[in-house]
N, C-alpha and C positions, 0 to 999 in steps of 0.2 A: 212116150209109149213105149212100158220097156216088157218084153216077158223073158224069165229066166228056166234054164231048167229044161231045155226043151228038144227038136230034133226039129233039126232043117230042112228038108227037102229044098235036094238045090237045084232038079226040074220044076222048067216053069209051068202054068197051066196056063194056057195061050187060046186068046179068044181077038173074033173079029179083026182077027187079018194082020193081031197083035196093039191092037184096037184098048183088053185089057187084056192085063197080065199079072199072073198072083201067084205067090210060093206060098205053100202049106204051109204050117210048123203042126208040133203037132207033140203038145206037153204032156208028161212023168202018167197027173191021171187017167189019160186018154182022151182027151177031151186037144179036138181039134181047131186050125183055128187056121185063115189065109189071109195072109197082105196083099195089097193087091196099090198099082194104078189103074182109070180109067184115062178112057186121053177123048179126044173132042169128037163127040155122035149118040147116038143115038142106040143103043139098047137096051136086049129083053133076055131074064136068065130066067130061070122054075127051078123051082127047089124042089127037094126029096125030104129035105128036113130041117129045119124050124131055122130059119140066120135070125141074129145080130150083125148089124150093120155100124161101121159106127165110120165116121169121117177125123179122116187128123188133119186131113189138109187140100183145102176149091172146098166149091163146092157142088153137087148140085141138083138136077132137083127126079125127083118118085114119080112114082106110080102103080102103085098095088093092086096088083090081076082085084076082077071086082071093085073095085071100087072108081069111084068118076071123078074126085078126087088127086091132082096134082100138088106138092108137095118142096117145100124148099130144103136143102139139109144143108153143111155150112160144119169146119169144120167143131168137133166138140158137142155135135147133137148126131145120133145116131135114131131108125129103124129098124123095129120089126118084122117080118117077113116068114106067114104059117108055113106050116108042113106043105108038102104037094100043093105049091103058089106057083105065084112065082111074081117079078114086078119090071115093068118099064124105068131108068133110068136115062138121065138124059146126060150130061158136062156141052158146054156149053163154049166157055174156051178155062186155056192151062189147063190143067193134069188134079185131079182128085183124086187121091189116095186113101186106100179103107183098110180094117181092120173088120174080118167075118168072121162071127164066133157061129157054130151052129152048138142047137141047144135038144139037150137030151132028150 
């Protein structure tokens, strides 16, 4: 996956003592994405805006708020998270790489 004509924000977004790290990119059309790494562990994220999480390497298990089932996602798959919601994400081994698109 490659992005052209974007502005990259050098300052990292660091969560959970460095176990989740991302960088923000801004497109010319005003859209925003984050590119990140998730190291092994289980984490919860809340969302203000709807998001689409695309897994580009590794794998993870995800449970969306309000749902009882956990699903596995691997490279080449994606899941959507509604606005004002959240999700649990777990990486058992290795590093999970993702692109998060904020949906208007």
